[in-house]
C-alpha positions as a Python dict, from the first residue, in 0.01 Angstrom:
ca = {
    (1, 'M'): (0, 0, 0),
    (2, 'D'): (-12, -186, 333),
    (3, 'N'): (-231, -485, 412),
    (4, 'D'): (-516, -279, 557),
    (5, 'Q'): (-531, -50, 255),
    (6, 'Y'): (-513, -347, 19),
    (7, 'T'): (-794, -523, 207),
    (8, 'Q'): (-1008, -210, 195),
    (9, 'F'): (-943, -171, -179),
    (10, 'V'): (-1042, -534, -244),
    (11, 'L'): (-1360, -496, -37),
    (12, 'E'): (-1456, -174, -216),
    (13, 'L'): (-1395, -338, -553),
    (14, 'A'): (-1600, -641, -448),
    (15, 'L'): (-1880, -413, -328),
    (16, 'A'): (-1886, -226, -660),
    (17, 'L'): (-1891, -552, -858),
    (18, 'D'): (-2159, -698, -633),
    (19, 'G'): (-2369, -384, -667),
    (20, 'F'): (-2349, -406, -1046),
    (21, 'L'): (-2445, -775, -1047),
    (22, 'T'): (-2727, -709, -800),
    (23, 'L'): (-2860, -432, -1023),
    (24, 'C'): (-2850, -659, -1329),
    (25, 'A'): (-3022, -944, -1142),
    (26, 'S'): (-3286, -704, -1006),
    (27, 'V'): (-3360, -569, -1353),
    (28, 'Q'): (-3394, -925, -1486),
    (29, 'Y'): (-3617, -1017, -1192),
    (30, 'I'): (-3848, -721, -1250),
    (31, 'A'): (-3875, -808, -1620),
    (32, 'A'): (-3936, -1178, -1547),
    (33, 'R'): (-4199, -1093, -1285),
    (34, 'R'): (-4384, -861, -1524),
    (35, 'L'): (-4371, -1122, -1799),
    (36, 'Y'): (-4501, -1400, -1572),
    (37, 'K'): (-4778, -1179, -1436),
    (38, 'S'): (-4891, -1068, -1783),
    (39, 'F'): (-4869, -1422, -1923),
    (40, 'T'): (-5068, -1581, -1640),
    (41, 'K'): (-5329, -1304, -1660),
    (42, 'A'): (-5371, -1363, -2034),
    (43, 'L'): (-5374, -1741, -1977),
    (44, 'N'): (-5647, -1707, -1714),
    (45, 'N'): (-5856, -1509, -1962),
    (46, 'G'): (-5844, -1812, -2188),
    (47, 'I'): (-5634, -1938, -2477),
    (48, 'N'): (-5718, -1762, -2806),
    (49, 'S'): (-5939, -1521, -2611),
    (50, 'V'): (-5898, -1170, -2753),
    (51, 'S'): (-6047, -850, -2611),
    (52, 'L'): (-5999, -527, -2807),
    (53, 'E'): (-6252, -313, -2620),
    (54, 'S'): (-6002, -97, -2429),
    (55, 'N'): (-5798, 146, -2637),
    (56, 'E'): (-5585, 266, -2345),
    (57, 'E'): (-5415, -59, -2244),
    (58, 'P'): (-5256, -307, -2485),
    (59, 'S'): (-5434, -637, -2532),
    (60, 'Y'): (-5212, -934, -2448),
    (61, 'C'): (-5315, -1280, -2550),
    (62, 'V'): (-5196, -1640, -2532),
    (63, 'V'): (-5264, -1811, -2864),
    (64, 'R'): (-5220, -2174, -2960),
    (65, 'G'): (-5295, -2357, -3279),
    (66, 'H'): (-5164, -2509, -3598),
    (67, 'V'): (-4923, -2332, -3832),
    (68, 'K'): (-5038, -2225, -4178),
    (69, 'G'): (-4799, -2042, -4411),
    (70, 'L'): (-4905, -1717, -4579),
    (71, 'A'): (-4614, -1707, -4827),
    (72, 'P'): (-4410, -1960, -5023),
    (73, 'L'): (-4272, -2204, -4770),
    (74, 'I'): (-3903, -2251, -4694),
    (75, 'K'): (-3753, -2571, -4831),
    (76, 'S'): (-3529, -2777, -4611),
    (77, 'L'): (-3168, -2804, -4726),
    (78, 'S'): (-3119, -3155, -4592),
    (79, 'K'): (-3466, -3290, -4675),
    (80, 'P'): (-3605, -3120, -4987),
    (81, 'N'): (-3949, -3273, -4935),
    (82, 'E'): (-3981, -3092, -4600),
    (83, 'K'): (-4112, -2733, -4597),
    (84, 'G'): (-4180, -2491, -4317),
    (85, 'V'): (-4226, -2132, -4205),
    (86, 'I'): (-3924, -2087, -3974),
    (87, 'Q'): (-3580, -2229, -4045),
    (88, 'N'): (-3258, -2204, -3847),
    (89, 'L'): (-2927, -2342, -3978),
    (90, 'T'): (-2622, -2368, -3752),
    (91, 'I'): (-2264, -2485, -3801),
    (92, 'K'): (-2060, -2564, -3490),
    (93, 'E'): (-1695, -2655, -3462),
    (94, 'H'): (-1600, -2926, -3213),
    (95, 'A'): (-1246, -2904, -3083),
    (96, 'T'): (-1028, -2997, -2788),
    (97, 'R'): (-805, -2721, -2653),
    (98, 'R'): (-526, -2735, -2400),
    (99, 'L'): (-575, -2481, -2123),
    (100, 'N'): (-326, -2472, -1836),
    (101, 'G'): (-214, -2824, -1916),
    (102, 'I'): (-569, -2966, -1927),
    (103, 'W'): (-747, -3068, -2245),
    (104, 'E'): (-1106, -2944, -2258),
    (105, 'N'): (-1381, -2999, -2514),
    (106, 'Q'): (-1520, -2684, -2674),
    (107, 'K'): (-1798, -2597, -2917),
    (108, 'N'): (-1773, -2283, -3128),
    (109, 'L'): (-2064, -2146, -3330),
    (110, 'L'): (-1925, -2068, -3674),
    (111, 'D'): (-2241, -1970, -3859),
    (112, 'S'): (-2613, -1932, -3799),
    (113, 'Q'): (-2883, -1845, -4051),
    (114, 'F'): (-3241, -1762, -3959),
    (115, 'N'): (-3517, -1760, -4221),
    (116, 'A'): (-3888, -1703, -4171),
    (117, 'V'): (-4205, -1624, -4365),
    (118, 'P'): (-4536, -1487, -4232),
    (119, 'F'): (-4779, -1749, -4112),
    (120, 'E'): (-5103, -1794, -3924),
    (121, 'I'): (-5173, -1962, -3593),
    (122, 'R'): (-5521, -2106, -3634),
    (123, 'D'): (-5772, -2339, -3485),
    (124, 'D'): (-6135, -2406, -3575),
    (125, 'K'): (-6260, -2060, -3465),
    (126, 'F'): (-5950, -1843, -3432),
    (127, 'R'): (-5680, -1707, -3662),
    (128, 'V'): (-5394, -1467, -3594),
    (129, 'I'): (-5108, -1359, -3820),
    (130, 'V'): (-4745, -1381, -3705),
    (131, 'K'): (-4472, -1183, -3883),
    (132, 'S'): (-4202, -1083, -3632),
    (133, 'C'): (-4051, -1428, -3585),
    (134, 'S'): (-3691, -1309, -3541),
    (135, 'E'): (-3782, -1122, -3219),
    (136, 'A'): (-3938, -1425, -3050),
    (137, 'H'): (-3804, -1580, -2729),
    (138, 'Y'): (-3820, -1945, -2618),
    (139, 'L'): (-3828, -2042, -2986),
    (140, 'H'): (-3733, -2410, -2964),
    (141, 'L'): (-3774, -2545, -3315),
    (142, 'P'): (-3791, -2915, -3404),
    (143, 'V'): (-3464, -3064, -3530),
    (144, 'I'): (-3500, -3231, -3869),
    (145, 'E'): (-3130, -3285, -3945),
    (146, 'D'): (-2825, -3314, -3722),
    (147, 'H'): (-2506, -3473, -3849),
    (148, 'F'): (-2138, -3455, -3767),
    (149, 'E'): (-1850, -3451, -4014),
    (150, 'P'): (-1517, -3548, -3857),
    (151, 'S'): (-1201, -3372, -3966),
    (152, 'D'): (-855, -3519, -4018),
    (153, 'S'): (-612, -3509, -3727),
    (154, 'N'): (-337, -3249, -3751),
    (155, 'I'): (-5, -3300, -3573),
    (156, 'L'): (68, -2927, -3579),
    (157, 'G'): (-264, -2860, -3408),
    (158, 'L'): (-174, -3096, -3126),
    (159, 'L'): (162, -2924, -3085),
    (160, 'F'): (-7, -2583, -3061),
    (161, 'G'): (-265, -2710, -2813),
    (162, 'I'): (-572, -2757, -3032),
    (163, 'H'): (-728, -3064, -3189),
    (164, 'H'): (-1012, -3014, -3437),
    (165, 'K'): (-1262, -3298, -3415),
    (166, 'G'): (-1504, -3189, -3686),
    (167, 'F'): (-1812, -2985, -3768),
    (168, 'Q'): (-2174, -3029, -3663),
    (169, 'F'): (-2447, -2923, -3906),
    (170, 'T'): (-2794, -2878, -3755),
    (171, 'E'): (-3117, -2771, -3922),
    (172, 'Y'): (-3425, -2662, -3729),
    (173, 'L'): (-3756, -2626, -3907),
    (174, 'L'): (-4107, -2531, -3797),
    (175, 'R'): (-4331, -2705, -4047),
    (176, 'E'): (-4688, -2646, -4146),
    (177, 'N'): (-4949, -2801, -3918),
    (178, 'D'): (-4707, -2802, -3625),
    (179, 'V'): (-4869, -2677, -3305),
    (180, 'V'): (-4720, -2361, -3152),
    (181, 'T'): (-4792, -2129, -2860),
    (182, 'G'): (-4759, -1754, -2890),
    (183, 'F'): (-4773, -1462, -2648),
    (184, 'G'): (-4774, -1097, -2743),
    (185, 'E'): (-4989, -797, -2818),
    (186, 'I'): (-5295, -843, -3039),
    (187, 'V'): (-5368, -567, -3289),
    (188, 'V'): (-5595, -532, -3589),
    (189, 'G'): (-5378, -528, -3900),
    (190, 'A'): (-5449, -500, -4269),
    (191, 'N'): (-5781, -629, -4399),
    (192, 'Q'): (-5912, -621, -4040),
    (193, 'K'): (-5719, -935, -3949),
    (194, 'L'): (-5573, -999, -3606),
    (195, 'E'): (-5196, -987, -3579),
    (196, 'L'): (-4966, -1098, -3298),
    (197, 'I'): (-4684, -845, -3252),
    (198, 'P'): (-4407, -792, -2992),
    (199, 'P'): (-4529, -597, -2686),
    (200, 'K'): (-4439, -228, -2688),
    (201, 'N'): (-4369, -203, -2314),
    (202, 'G'): (-4061, -426, -2306),
    (203, 'L'): (-4225, -761, -2238),
    (204, 'K'): (-4081, -1061, -2419),
    (205, 'Y'): (-4245, -1179, -2737),
    (206, 'I'): (-4290, -1558, -2721),
    (207, 'L'): (-4321, -1822, -2989),
    (208, 'T'): (-4265, -2182, -2882),
    (209, 'T'): (-4377, -2537, -2938),
    (210, 'T'): (-4423, -2579, -2562),
    (211, 'D'): (-4777, -2594, -2428),
    (212, 'P'): (-4900, -2290, -2226),
    (213, 'E'): (-4905, -2468, -1889),
    (214, 'T'): (-4545, -2586, -1920),
    (215, 'L'): (-4443, -2241, -2044),
    (216, 'A'): (-4604, -2081, -1737),
    (217, 'I'): (-4397, -2311, -1514),
    (218, 'K'): (-4084, -2212, -1706),
    (219, 'L'): (-4158, -1840, -1668),
    (220, 'K'): (-4223, -1885, -1296),
    (221, 'S'): (-3893, -2072, -1261),
    (222, 'D'): (-3709, -1789, -1436),
    (223, 'R'): (-3873, -1533, -1208),
    (224, 'D'): (-3781, -1728, -893),
    (225, 'F'): (-3424, -1780, -1015),
    (226, 'Y'): (-3362, -1408, -1064),
    (227, 'R'): (-3533, -1326, -735),
    (228, 'I'): (-3313, -1569, -541),
    (229, 'T'): (-3003, -1453, -727),
    (230, 'A'): (-3077, -1086, -655),
    (231, 'S'): (-3146, -1167, -288),
    (232, 'I'): (-2820, -1358, -245),
    (233, 'L'): (-2617, -1088, -419),
    (234, 'G'): (-2792, -821, -213),
    (235, 'F'): (-2712, -1005, 111),
    (236, 'I'): (-2348, -1038, 8),
    (237, 'G'): (-2339, -667, -73),
    (238, 'L'): (-2487, -575, 265),
    (239, 'T'): (-2231, -796, 437),
    (240, 'I'): (-1942, -630, 253),
    (241, 'A'): (-2088, -286, 325),
    (242, 'G'): (-2115, -380, 694),
    (243, 'V'): (-1750, -484, 704),
    (244, 'L'): (-1644, -158, 535),
    (245, 'F'): (-1856, 45, 778),
    (246, 'Y'): (-1703, -137, 1074),
    (247, 'Q'): (-1352, -67, 944),
    (248, 'W'): (-1440, 300, 891),
    (249, 'W'): (-1588, 322, 1242),
    (250, 'K'): (-1279, 155, 1389),
    (251, 'R'): (-1046, 401, 1212),
    (252, 'K'): (-1267, 687, 1329),
    (253, 'Q'): (-1242, 572, 1690),
    (254, 'I'): (-864, 543, 1661),
    (255, 'L'): (-841, 899, 1526),
    (256, 'L'): (-1065, 1031, 1803),
    (257, 'R'): (-857, 852, 2065),
    (258, 'R'): (-537, 996, 1919),
    (259, 'E'): (-683, 1344, 1926),
    (260, 'R'): (-782, 1302, 2292),
    (261, 'L'): (-437, 1167, 2380),
    (262, 'L'): (-272, 1454, 2193),
    (263, 'E'): (-481, 1706, 2384),
    (264, 'M'): (-399, 1538, 2715),
    (265, 'A'): (-29, 1522, 2626),
    (266, 'T'): (-26, 1890, 2535),
    (267, 'R'): (-189, 1988, 2865),
    (268, 'A'): (51, 1769, 3062),
    (269, 'R'): (350, 1916, 2879),
    (270, 'L'): (236, 2272, 2945),
    (271, 'E'): (179, 2188, 3310),
    (272, 'R'): (532, 2049, 3348),
    (273, 'Q'): (681, 2351, 3174),
    (274, 'R'): (486, 2579, 3407),
    (275, 'T'): (574, 2404, 3730),
    (276, 'Q'): (939, 2312, 3656),
    (277, 'P'): (1229, 2529, 3543),
    (278, 'R'): (1370, 2458, 3197),
    (279, 'N'): (1708, 2335, 3320),
    (280, 'Q'): (1546, 2106, 3579),
    (281, 'L'): (1309, 1970, 3311),
    (282, 'S'): (1597, 1875, 3082),
    (283, 'E'): (1794, 1714, 3364),
    (284, 'D'): (1518, 1526, 3547),
    (285, 'S'): (1304, 1413, 3249),
    (286, 'F'): (1375, 1136, 3004),
    (287, 'T'): (1430, 1279, 2656),
    (288, 'C'): (1253, 1134, 2350),
    (289, 'I'): (1497, 914, 2159),
    (290, 'V'): (1351, 1028, 1825),
    (291, 'C'): (1338, 1407, 1841),
    (292, 'L'): (1580, 1447, 2140),
    (293, 'N'): (1378, 1751, 2243),
    (294, 'Q'): (1055, 1663, 2421),
    (295, 'P'): (1026, 1441, 2727),
    (296, 'R'): (911, 1083, 2698),
    (297, 'E'): (534, 1081, 2740),
    (298, 'V'): (396, 749, 2616),
    (299, 'I'): (435, 379, 2680),
    (300, 'L'): (427, 139, 2386),
    (301, 'L'): (239, -185, 2437),
    (302, 'P'): (286, -477, 2451),
    (303, 'C'): (666, -432, 2472),
    (304, 'G'): (633, -168, 2750),
    (305, 'H'): (911, 68, 2637),
    (306, 'I'): (888, 435, 2736),
    (307, 'S'): (1096, 591, 2462),
    (308, 'M'): (908, 867, 2276),
    (309, 'C'): (705, 1180, 2318),
    (310, 'Y'): (350, 1176, 2197),
    (311, 'D'): (427, 1387, 1887),
    (312, 'C'): (680, 1135, 1760),
    (313, 'A'): (463, 841, 1856),
    (314, 'Y'): (174, 993, 1663),
    (315, 'Q'): (390, 1050, 1354),
    (316, 'C'): (542, 701, 1378),
    (317, 'N'): (202, 534, 1381),
    (318, 'D'): (187, 173, 1257),
    (319, 'R'): (564, 140, 1289),
    (320, 'P'): (751, -93, 1527),
    (321, 'C'): (899, 13, 1856),
    (322, 'P'): (1226, 206, 1795),
    (323, 'V'): (1395, 16, 2080),
    (324, 'C'): (1302, -351, 2028),
    (325, 'R'): (1137, -335, 1682),
    (326, 'E'): (830, -520, 1811),
    (327, 'P'): (491, -435, 1657),
    (328, 'V'): (301, -170, 1854),
    (329, 'A'): (-58, -256, 1942),
    (330, 'S'): (-146, 57, 2142),
    (331, 'I'): (2, 385, 2261),
    (332, 'N'): (-83, 514, 2610),
    (333, 'L'): (11, 828, 2800),
    (334, 'I'): (217, 802, 3117),
    (335, 'Y'): (193, 1033, 3416),
    (336, 'F'): (477, 1120, 3656),
    (337, 'S'): (380, 1213, 4010),
}
């Protein structure tokens, strides 16, 4: 594989990778745009404003209120007097690893447990039941316990390029009476009570302690990020495609020029054979140093040697001059008068 073929292969590979990344970013942008549009539309209708009149379109709603458990609450492991409706326990390993001669800090998630019970989001005049907590996005729970337990140093670990620092135990807990914001589809559940469920059309289901206005800014930022990313990747892809098209067009022009030169060389050869006797042609003409049969018909530039017929020059394309071994930039026909 020569340099031109290798360059073309790299460009084609880069174009395929860029196309895949552009597709992923575009899909994320479309999803983020739909989510932001639906969220802002529901927010403009009013917080805790529910409309169930239309049976054809799903009813999306932004709800906000205090948390009230509908089942026995979850007890905190680190603080037994604390209880809540959503609990997340994580254990992370802190270590320093040697990569390519450089020590870098790393965090590895060893274990994560998620527990939840049904609860209500309520205010003075509104109540909605929440059950599908595990499917929620932007679920930033308050931290009630976060401590680090260092581990003993190990000489063998240092020799093998790893130093364990210790383990970090973190507990997140959403307690009763905490204020949360939710976004999803409102349906009428059992006992004619409203229930907030994940949207059926692929929109994200949101539960967060962030207020609706700040959440709207966050969703808009996510939408703009994916839009800019998709635009940049698309521009890079168009640039690579333009370079590949130019290279293809250049190769096409070279092939067309070679075909024209071959046709002209064939006509000139036939004309010489018609106007000159065979013995005079072999005596008066320079013979190709490659095939030793046909007359010399081309000049190689930039060295200027006239050493080959066009057939041999065409077959020896991209090779150096057979006389001086200089690179050949172009091949041109010569005419004897």
